[in-house]
OpenMM code with the backbone's topology and positions (N, CA, C; nanometers):
from openmm import Vec3, app, unit

residues = "UNK UNK UNK UNK UNK UNK UNK UNK UNK UNK UNK UNK UNK UNK UNK UNK UNK UNK UNK UNK UNK UNK UNK UNK UNK UNK UNK UNK UNK UNK UNK UNK UNK UNK UNK UNK UNK UNK UNK UNK UNK UNK UNK UNK UNK UNK UNK UNK UNK UNK UNK UNK UNK UNK UNK UNK UNK UNK UNK UNK UNK UNK UNK UNK UNK UNK UNK UNK UNK UNK UNK UNK UNK UNK UNK UNK UNK UNK UNK UNK UNK UNK UNK UNK UNK UNK UNK UNK UNK UNK UNK UNK UNK UNK UNK UNK UNK UNK UNK UNK UNK UNK UNK UNK UNK UNK UNK UNK UNK UNK UNK UNK UNK UNK UNK UNK UNK UNK UNK UNK UNK UNK UNK UNK UNK UNK UNK UNK UNK UNK UNK UNK UNK UNK UNK UNK UNK UNK UNK UNK UNK UNK UNK UNK".split()
positions = [
    Vec3(9.9241, 10.5176, 13.3338),
    Vec3(10.0189, 10.4675, 13.2379),
    Vec3(9.9423, 10.4169, 13.1156),
    Vec3(9.9864, 10.4582, 12.9959),
    Vec3(9.9235, 10.4156, 12.8716),
    Vec3(9.9850, 10.2857, 12.8230),
    Vec3(9.9016, 10.2008, 12.7717),
    Vec3(9.9492, 10.0748, 12.7166),
    Vec3(9.9082, 10.0666, 12.5704),
    Vec3(9.9955, 10.0093, 12.4903),
    Vec3(9.9661, 9.9916, 12.3497),
    Vec3(9.8841, 9.8654, 12.3314),
    Vec3(9.7734, 9.8788, 12.2578),
    Vec3(9.6873, 9.7646, 12.2328),
    Vec3(9.7363, 9.6933, 12.1079),
    Vec3(9.7462, 9.5634, 12.1150),
    Vec3(9.7844, 9.4816, 12.0012),
    Vec3(9.6699, 9.3858, 11.9710),
    Vec3(9.6175, 9.3932, 11.8490),
    Vec3(9.5020, 9.3113, 11.8112),
    Vec3(9.5403, 9.1645, 11.8034),
    Vec3(9.4538, 9.0803, 11.8541),
    Vec3(9.4710, 8.9353, 11.8455),
    Vec3(9.3863, 8.8854, 11.7275),
    Vec3(9.4214, 8.7725, 11.6693),
    Vec3(9.3405, 8.7206, 11.5582),
    Vec3(9.1936, 8.6968, 11.5953),
    Vec3(9.1652, 8.6638, 11.7199),
    Vec3(9.0268, 8.6413, 11.7621),
    Vec3(8.9477, 8.7719, 11.7717),
    Vec3(9.0161, 8.8854, 11.7891),
    Vec3(8.9496, 9.0151, 11.8027),
    Vec3(8.9088, 9.0753, 11.6683),
    Vec3(8.9631, 9.0247, 11.5601),
    Vec3(8.9455, 9.0871, 11.4289),
    Vec3(8.8131, 9.0429, 11.3673),
    Vec3(8.7323, 9.1400, 11.3307),
    Vec3(8.6042, 9.1136, 11.2653),
    Vec3(8.6156, 9.1580, 11.1194),
    Vec3(8.5961, 9.0647, 11.0281),
    Vec3(8.6124, 9.0948, 10.8855),
    Vec3(8.4763, 9.1196, 10.8205),
    Vec3(8.4727, 9.2228, 10.7374),
    Vec3(8.3519, 9.2552, 10.6619),
    Vec3(8.3830, 9.2418, 10.5134),
    Vec3(8.2799, 9.2412, 10.4318),
    Vec3(8.2931, 9.2355, 10.2871),
    Vec3(8.2469, 9.3683, 10.2288),
    Vec3(8.3274, 9.4244, 10.1390),
    Vec3(8.2950, 9.5502, 10.0727),
    Vec3(8.2970, 9.5270, 9.9225),
    Vec3(8.2159, 9.6040, 9.8504),
    Vec3(8.2137, 9.5951, 9.7053),
    Vec3(8.2392, 9.7349, 9.6479),
    Vec3(8.3240, 9.7413, 9.5457),
    Vec3(8.3608, 9.8670, 9.4819),
    Vec3(8.3220, 9.8584, 9.3346),
    Vec3(8.2493, 9.9583, 9.2869),
    Vec3(8.2179, 9.9683, 9.1448),
    Vec3(8.3199, 10.0623, 9.0829),
    Vec3(8.4004, 10.0101, 8.9896),
    Vec3(8.5121, 10.0857, 8.9328),
    Vec3(8.4737, 10.1699, 8.8120),
    Vec3(8.3470, 10.1825, 8.7824),
    Vec3(8.3029, 10.2549, 8.6641),
    Vec3(8.3427, 10.4019, 8.6717),
    Vec3(8.4260, 10.4458, 8.5764),
    Vec3(8.4640, 10.5864, 8.5655),
    Vec3(8.5630, 10.6363, 8.6690),
    Vec3(8.6201, 10.5489, 8.7481),
    Vec3(8.7139, 10.5891, 8.8539),
    Vec3(8.8556, 10.5551, 8.8096),
    Vec3(8.9526, 10.6453, 8.8324),
    Vec3(9.0912, 10.6154, 8.7958),
    Vec3(9.1450, 10.4936, 8.8706),
    Vec3(9.2269, 10.4151, 8.8015),
    Vec3(9.2801, 10.2898, 8.8569),
    Vec3(9.3608, 10.3158, 8.9843),
    Vec3(9.4424, 10.4186, 8.9854),
    Vec3(9.5248, 10.4491, 9.1026),
    Vec3(9.4424, 10.4880, 9.2235),
    Vec3(9.3319, 10.5585, 9.2012),
    Vec3(9.2446, 10.5983, 9.3111),
    Vec3(9.1779, 10.4759, 9.3720),
    Vec3(9.1367, 10.3837, 9.2873),
    Vec3(9.0775, 10.2582, 9.3357),
    Vec3(9.1812, 10.1816, 9.4178),
    Vec3(9.3020, 10.1694, 9.3630),
    Vec3(9.4070, 10.0914, 9.4285),
    Vec3(9.4427, 10.1483, 9.5651),
    Vec3(9.4493, 10.2798, 9.5768),
    Vec3(9.4872, 10.3415, 9.7039),
    Vec3(9.3850, 10.3125, 9.8132),
    Vec3(9.2572, 10.3273, 9.7806),
    Vec3(9.1548, 10.3086, 9.8836),
    Vec3(9.1306, 10.1608, 9.9138),
    Vec3(9.1412, 10.0772, 9.8113),
    Vec3(9.1206, 9.9336, 9.8338),
    Vec3(9.2360, 9.8746, 9.9149),
    Vec3(9.3589, 9.9169, 9.8876),
    Vec3(9.4720, 9.8638, 9.9637),
    Vec3(9.4623, 9.9016, 10.1114),
    Vec3(9.4086, 10.0199, 10.1389),
    Vec3(9.3889, 10.0609, 10.2776),
    Vec3(9.2858, 9.9709, 10.3463),
    Vec3(9.1802, 9.9337, 10.2733),
    Vec3(9.0783, 9.8459, 10.3306),
    Vec3(9.1326, 9.7046, 10.3516),
    Vec3(9.2142, 9.6561, 10.2568),
    Vec3(9.2718, 9.5220, 10.2695),
    Vec3(9.3671, 9.5135, 10.3874),
    Vec3(9.4408, 9.6199, 10.4132),
    Vec3(9.5343, 9.6201, 10.5261),
    Vec3(9.4650, 9.6395, 10.6595),
    Vec3(9.3488, 9.7050, 10.6602),
    Vec3(9.2774, 9.7295, 10.7847),
    Vec3(9.3120, 9.8618, 10.8479),
    Vec3(9.3707, 9.9534, 10.7716),
    Vec3(9.4120, 10.0820, 10.8280),
    Vec3(9.2939, 10.1724, 10.8606),
    Vec3(9.1739, 10.1366, 10.8169),
    Vec3(9.0556, 10.2150, 10.8470),
    Vec3(8.9949, 10.1780, 10.9828),
    Vec3(9.0498, 10.0763, 11.0476),
    Vec3(8.9957, 10.0282, 11.1747),
    Vec3(9.0753, 10.0854, 11.2916),
    Vec3(9.0088, 10.1113, 11.4034),
    Vec3(9.0810, 10.1634, 11.5193),
    Vec3(9.1750, 10.0618, 11.5836),
    Vec3(9.1525, 9.9310, 11.5606),
    Vec3(9.2412, 9.8319, 11.6209),
    Vec3(9.3466, 9.7824, 11.5223),
    Vec3(9.3858, 9.8676, 11.4260),
    Vec3(9.4885, 9.8306, 11.3283),
    Vec3(9.6204, 9.8010, 11.3987),
    Vec3(9.6795, 9.6889, 11.3630),
    Vec3(9.8090, 9.6478, 11.4148),
    Vec3(9.8956, 9.6074, 11.2962),
    Vec3(10.0188, 9.6559, 11.2935),
    Vec3(10.1060, 9.6333, 11.1787),
    Vec3(10.1397, 9.4861, 11.1551),
    Vec3(10.1485, 9.4083, 11.2624),
    Vec3(10.1920, 9.2693, 11.2466),
    Vec3(10.0762, 9.1699, 11.2434),
    Vec3(9.9535, 9.2177, 11.2223),
    Vec3(9.8365, 9.1304, 11.2100),
    Vec3(9.7599, 9.1661, 11.0842),
    Vec3(9.6917, 9.0692, 11.0288),
    Vec3(9.6056, 9.0926, 10.9137),
    Vec3(9.4690, 9.1367, 10.9662),
    Vec3(9.4464, 9.2670, 10.9739),
    Vec3(9.3238, 9.3233, 11.0306),
    Vec3(9.2223, 9.3622, 10.9238),
    Vec3(9.2560, 9.3454, 10.7975),
    Vec3(9.1761, 9.3991, 10.6890),
    Vec3(9.0495, 9.3232, 10.6576),
    Vec3(8.9714, 9.3843, 10.5681),
    Vec3(8.8447, 9.3291, 10.5234),
    Vec3(8.8599, 9.2710, 10.3831),
    Vec3(8.7576, 9.1991, 10.3404),
    Vec3(8.7519, 9.1474, 10.2038),
    Vec3(8.6974, 9.2570, 10.1125),
    Vec3(8.7518, 9.2672, 9.9909),
    Vec3(8.7065, 9.3683, 9.8960),
    Vec3(8.6808, 9.3017, 9.7611),
    Vec3(8.5655, 9.3333, 9.7030),
    Vec3(8.5283, 9.2865, 9.5696),
    Vec3(8.5279, 9.4085, 9.4789),
    Vec3(8.5973, 9.4009, 9.3662),
    Vec3(8.5962, 9.5094, 9.2682),
    Vec3(8.5229, 9.4576, 9.1441),
    Vec3(8.4164, 9.5284, 9.1047),
    Vec3(8.3423, 9.4912, 8.9850),
    Vec3(8.3560, 9.6010, 8.8804),
    Vec3(8.3244, 9.5689, 8.7558),
    Vec3(8.3306, 9.6622, 8.6429),
    Vec3(8.4683, 9.7235, 8.6251),
    Vec3(8.5736, 9.6460, 8.6470),
    Vec3(8.7074, 9.7029, 8.6326),
    Vec3(8.7410, 9.7304, 8.4864),
    Vec3(8.6650, 9.6749, 8.3925),
    Vec3(8.6868, 9.7081, 8.2518),
    Vec3(8.6387, 9.8487, 8.2184),
    Vec3(8.5629, 9.9118, 8.3088),
    Vec3(8.5161, 10.0485, 8.2890),
    Vec3(8.5973, 10.1504, 8.3676),
    Vec3(8.7039, 10.1075, 8.4327),
    Vec3(8.7930, 10.2012, 8.5026),
    Vec3(8.8683, 10.2836, 8.3983),
    Vec3(8.9240, 10.3960, 8.4417),
    Vec3(8.9918, 10.4852, 8.3476),
    Vec3(9.1359, 10.5079, 8.3909),
    Vec3(9.2172, 10.5483, 8.2936),
    Vec3(9.3548, 10.5903, 8.3184),
    Vec3(9.3629, 10.7388, 8.2858),
    Vec3(9.4190, 10.8185, 8.3744),
    Vec3(9.4257, 10.9623, 8.3537),
    Vec3(9.5604, 11.0011, 8.2940),
    Vec3(9.5648, 11.1201, 8.2352),
    Vec3(9.6904, 11.1735, 8.1815),
    Vec3(9.7422, 11.0906, 8.0656),
    Vec3(9.8739, 11.0692, 8.0622),
    Vec3(9.9385, 10.9935, 7.9556),
    Vec3(9.9655, 10.8487, 7.9952),
    Vec3(9.8937, 10.7981, 8.0938),
    Vec3(9.9200, 10.6621, 8.1411),
    Vec3(9.8767, 10.5562, 8.0406),
    Vec3(9.7940, 10.5926, 7.9424),
    Vec3(9.7550, 10.4972, 7.8385),
    Vec3(9.8769, 10.4432, 7.7655),
    Vec3(9.9776, 10.5310, 7.7437),
    Vec3(10.0951, 10.4939, 7.6651),
    Vec3(10.2112, 10.4442, 7.7498),
    Vec3(10.2002, 10.4546, 7.8837),
    Vec3(10.3073, 10.4075, 7.9719),
    Vec3(10.3239, 10.2571, 7.9582),
    Vec3(10.4474, 10.2110, 7.9639),
    Vec3(10.4740, 10.0683, 7.9493),
    Vec3(10.4957, 10.0026, 8.0848),
    Vec3(10.4476, 9.8797, 8.0969),
    Vec3(10.4727, 9.7954, 8.2134),
    Vec3(10.5728, 9.6904, 8.1672),
    Vec3(10.6836, 9.6775, 8.2397),
    Vec3(10.7898, 9.5833, 8.2024),
    Vec3(10.7930, 9.4662, 8.2991),
    Vec3(10.8355, 9.3502, 8.2506),
    Vec3(10.8656, 9.2342, 8.3341),
    Vec3(10.9637, 9.1465, 8.2597),
    Vec3(11.0278, 9.0581, 8.3327),
    Vec3(11.1265, 8.9688, 8.2730),
    Vec3(11.0851, 8.8255, 8.3003),
    Vec3(11.0961, 8.7407, 8.1981),
    Vec3(11.0529, 8.6017, 8.2112),
    Vec3(11.1539, 8.5152, 8.2846),
    Vec3(11.2771, 8.5624, 8.2962),
    Vec3(11.3813, 8.4825, 8.3584),
    Vec3(11.4690, 8.4118, 8.2566),
    Vec3(11.4299, 8.4158, 8.1306),
    Vec3(11.5071, 8.3552, 8.0243),
    Vec3(11.5887, 8.4625, 7.9518),
    Vec3(11.6998, 8.4233, 7.8876),
    Vec3(11.7787, 8.5220, 7.8133),
    Vec3(11.6934, 8.5903, 7.7064),
    Vec3(11.6996, 8.7225, 7.7038),
    Vec3(11.6198, 8.7991, 7.6086),
    Vec3(11.4723, 8.8022, 7.6436),
    Vec3(11.4393, 8.7774, 7.7686),
    Vec3(11.3002, 8.7648, 7.8096),
    Vec3(11.2381, 8.8911, 7.8645),
    Vec3(11.2876, 9.0088, 7.8274),
    Vec3(11.2284, 9.1339, 7.8739),
    Vec3(11.1018, 9.1606, 7.7927),
    Vec3(10.9893, 9.1702, 7.8594),
    Vec3(10.8598, 9.1911, 7.7940),
    Vec3(10.8013, 9.3230, 7.8399),
    Vec3(10.7104, 9.3782, 7.7591),
    Vec3(10.6407, 9.4993, 7.7990),
    Vec3(10.5042, 9.5051, 7.7320),
    Vec3(10.4149, 9.5822, 7.7917),
    Vec3(10.2826, 9.6082, 7.7373),
    Vec3(10.2394, 9.7454, 7.7884),
    Vec3(10.1641, 9.8196, 7.7097),
    Vec3(10.1185, 9.9512, 7.7546),
    Vec3(10.0001, 9.9332, 7.8499),
    Vec3(9.9850, 10.0307, 7.9392),
    Vec3(9.8748, 10.0236, 8.0358),
    Vec3(9.7394, 10.0296, 7.9653),
    Vec3(9.7299, 10.1064, 7.8573),
    Vec3(9.6042, 10.1150, 7.7830),
    Vec3(9.5653, 9.9823, 7.7218),
    Vec3(9.6633, 9.9105, 7.6656),
    Vec3(9.6363, 9.7786, 7.6086),
    Vec3(9.5954, 9.6805, 7.7176),
    Vec3(9.6627, 9.6871, 7.8299),
    Vec3(9.6308, 9.5959, 7.9398),
    Vec3(9.4914, 9.6252, 7.9959),
    Vec3(9.4530, 9.7543, 8.0005),
    Vec3(9.3194, 9.7896, 8.0480),
    Vec3(9.2131, 9.7353, 7.9531),
    Vec3(9.2418, 9.7378, 7.8233),
    Vec3(9.1449, 9.6890, 7.7248),
    Vec3(9.1344, 9.5362, 7.7261),
    Vec3(9.2468, 9.4669, 7.7427),
    Vec3(9.2475, 9.3214, 7.7301),
    Vec3(9.2364, 9.2484, 7.8638),
    Vec3(9.3110, 9.2934, 7.9649),
    Vec3(9.3154, 9.2257, 8.0955),
    Vec3(9.2948, 9.3279, 8.2069),
    Vec3(9.1790, 9.3910, 8.2093),
    Vec3(9.1556, 9.4979, 8.3062),
    Vec3(9.1612, 9.4476, 8.4498),
    Vec3(9.1200, 9.3236, 8.4733),
    Vec3(9.1243, 9.2702, 8.6089),
    Vec3(9.2681, 9.2558, 8.6578),
    Vec3(9.3585, 9.2144, 8.5691),
    Vec3(9.4991, 9.2014, 8.6077),
    Vec3(9.5636, 9.3376, 8.6319),
    Vec3(9.5253, 9.4396, 8.5533),
    Vec3(9.5805, 9.5737, 8.5717),
    Vec3(9.5406, 9.6309, 8.7071),
    Vec3(9.4138, 9.6159, 8.7432),
    Vec3(9.3664, 9.6678, 8.8721),
    Vec3(9.4319, 9.5910, 8.9873),
    Vec3(9.4424, 9.4589, 8.9752),
    Vec3(9.5063, 9.3788, 9.0803),
    Vec3(9.6535, 9.4157, 9.0942),
    Vec3(9.7206, 9.4405, 8.9819),
    Vec3(9.8623, 9.4792, 8.9861),
    Vec3(9.8798, 9.6158, 9.0523),
    Vec3(9.7864, 9.7069, 9.0282),
    Vec3(9.7926, 9.8388, 9.0914),
    Vec3(9.7727, 9.8280, 9.2428),
    Vec3(9.6802, 9.7422, 9.2845),
    Vec3(9.6575, 9.7232, 9.4293),
    Vec3(9.7795, 9.6561, 9.4922),
    Vec3(9.8357, 9.5548, 9.4249),
    Vec3(9.9528, 9.4853, 9.4790),
    Vec3(10.0705, 9.5812, 9.4946),
    Vec3(10.0820, 9.6792, 9.4065),
    Vec3(10.1902, 9.7769, 9.4173),
    Vec3(10.1829, 9.8613, 9.5429),
    Vec3(10.0658, 9.8683, 9.6052),
    Vec3(10.0478, 9.9481, 9.7263),
    Vec3(10.0410, 9.8628, 9.8527),
    Vec3(10.0646, 9.7336, 9.8395),
    Vec3(10.0627, 9.6439, 9.9548),
    Vec3(10.2055, 9.6141, 9.9993),
    Vec3(10.2255, 9.5751, 10.1259),
    Vec3(10.3593, 9.5358, 10.1698),
    Vec3(10.4041, 9.4084, 10.1002),
    Vec3(10.5308, 9.4022, 10.0634),
    Vec3(10.5838, 9.2869, 9.9894),
    Vec3(10.6413, 9.1837, 10.0859),
    Vec3(10.5556, 9.1300, 10.1722),
    Vec3(10.5947, 9.0302, 10.2718),
    Vec3(10.4927, 8.9167, 10.2701),
    Vec3(10.5138, 8.8156, 10.3534),
    Vec3(10.4162, 8.7075, 10.3658),
    Vec3(10.2820, 8.7618, 10.4136),
    Vec3(10.2859, 8.8568, 10.5054),
    Vec3(10.1625, 8.9163, 10.5558),
    Vec3(10.0930, 8.9949, 10.4449),
    Vec3(10.1698, 9.0648, 10.3616),
    Vec3(10.1130, 9.1380, 10.2495),
    Vec3(10.0451, 9.0455, 10.1493),
    Vec3(10.1055, 8.9291, 10.1252),
    Vec3(10.0441, 8.8322, 10.0344),
    Vec3(9.9144, 8.7770, 10.0925),
    Vec3(9.9117, 8.7547, 10.2231),
    Vec3(9.7905, 8.7059, 10.2883),
    Vec3(9.6797, 8.8105, 10.2805),
    Vec3(9.7148, 8.9379, 10.2953),
    Vec3(9.6160, 9.0457, 10.2845),
    Vec3(9.5641, 9.0566, 10.1415),
    Vec3(9.6538, 9.0406, 10.0441),
    Vec3(9.6177, 9.0551, 9.9034),
    Vec3(9.5218, 8.9452, 9.8576),
    Vec3(9.5243, 8.8290, 9.9232),
    Vec3(9.4347, 8.7192, 9.8866),
    Vec3(9.2890, 8.7507, 9.9176),
    Vec3(9.2630, 8.8553, 9.9943),
    Vec3(9.1261, 8.8936, 10.0265),
    Vec3(9.0649, 8.9838, 9.9195),
    Vec3(9.1402, 9.0095, 9.8126),
    Vec3(9.0905, 9.0911, 9.7016),
    Vec3(9.0294, 9.0012, 9.5941),
    Vec3(8.9102, 9.0347, 9.5493),
    Vec3(8.8410, 8.9623, 9.4421),
    Vec3(8.8092, 9.0637, 9.3323),
    Vec3(8.8595, 9.0399, 9.2101),
    Vec3(8.8433, 9.1352, 9.1004),
    Vec3(8.7648, 9.0693, 8.9872),
    Vec3(8.6646, 9.1420, 8.9356),
    Vec3(8.5800, 9.0924, 8.8273),
    Vec3(8.5693, 9.1985, 8.7183),
    Vec3(8.5721, 9.1555, 8.5930),
    Vec3(8.5631, 9.2491, 8.4800),
    Vec3(8.4233, 9.3071, 8.4661),
    Vec3(8.3220, 9.2268, 8.4774),
    Vec3(8.1841, 9.2723, 8.4593),
    Vec3(8.1172, 9.3045, 8.5917),
    Vec3(7.9850, 9.3199, 8.5852),
    Vec3(7.9097, 9.3551, 8.7057),
    Vec3(7.8676, 9.2335, 8.7869),
    Vec3(7.8871, 9.1138, 8.7331),
    Vec3(7.8507, 8.9915, 8.8040),
    Vec3(7.9673, 8.9424, 8.8897),
    Vec3(7.9364, 8.8976, 9.0117),
    Vec3(8.0390, 8.8399, 9.0982),
    Vec3(7.9802, 8.7203, 9.1711),
    Vec3(8.0665, 8.6373, 9.2261),
    Vec3(8.0241, 8.5114, 9.2877),
    Vec3(8.0172, 8.5174, 9.4401),
    Vec3(8.0119, 8.6373, 9.4965),
    Vec3(8.0164, 8.6505, 9.6422),
    Vec3(7.8915, 8.7201, 9.6970),
    Vec3(7.7767, 8.6952, 9.6363),
    Vec3(7.6527, 8.7572, 9.6831),
    Vec3(7.6117, 8.7043, 9.8196),
    Vec3(7.6508, 8.5817, 9.8523),
    Vec3(7.6127, 8.5214, 9.9805),
    Vec3(7.6779, 8.5936, 10.0988),
    Vec3(7.7881, 8.6621, 10.0747),
    Vec3(7.8558, 8.7328, 10.1834),
    Vec3(7.7908, 8.8681, 10.2136),
    Vec3(7.6951, 8.9105, 10.1333),
    Vec3(7.6229, 9.0373, 10.1509),
    Vec3(7.7186, 9.1545, 10.1682),
    Vec3(7.7978, 9.1864, 10.0643),
    Vec3(7.8940, 9.2958, 10.0764),
    Vec3(7.8254, 9.4315, 10.0821),
    Vec3(7.8836, 9.5221, 10.1592),
    Vec3(7.8344, 9.6598, 10.1643),
    Vec3(7.9092, 9.7415, 10.0604),
    Vec3(7.8428, 9.8423, 10.0057),
    Vec3(7.9016, 9.9230, 9.9003),
    Vec3(8.0037, 10.0196, 9.9599),
    Vec3(8.1208, 10.0247, 9.8975),
    Vec3(8.2274, 10.1153, 9.9391),
    Vec3(8.2397, 10.2232, 9.8338),
    Vec3(8.2170, 10.3489, 9.8720),
    Vec3(8.2257, 10.4609, 9.7786),
    Vec3(8.3710, 10.5033, 9.7642),
    Vec3(8.4184, 10.5037, 9.6409),
    Vec3(8.5539, 10.5515, 9.6091),
    Vec3(8.5360, 10.6869, 9.5434),
    Vec3(8.5961, 10.7897, 9.5975),
    Vec3(8.5820, 10.9234, 9.5421),
    Vec3(8.6569, 10.9370, 9.4121),
    Vec3(8.6013, 11.0109, 9.3184),
    Vec3(8.6626, 11.0256, 9.1869),
    Vec3(8.7748, 11.1239, 9.1859),
] * unit.nanometer
topology = app.Topology()
chain = topology.addChain("A")
for resn in residues:
    res = topology.addResidue(resn, chain)
    for name in ("N", "CA", "C"):
        topology.addAtom(name, app.Element.getBySymbol(name[0]), res)
């Protein structure tokens, strides 16, 4: 008889990974990083547990947008009357590249309490310097 294994919090071993976003499309980074944050790359992945690893993204100001995504608009509402705001993805990449990459990763995460807990393991930096050298992150290759 086969039994389904369910990971316990004590069984989960978390690692640190670092991704260099230089020359890689934002969506490609987001897809692979969200998989690492959720833990879907591990054999003991369980949907109702946070099995994922920590991920550091550096050089996100050097990431690229493919096709016509430079001119695509991102919309949000402030909650006030007449509060509909927008900004193009190209402008956001130039000014707030860390927020653009984080927003792309969040779009691929589950929108639940567990998804928010997984998303907190993401660390995004504009330049090549980061504050997590003590964790000795291993390099994660993202295919172009």
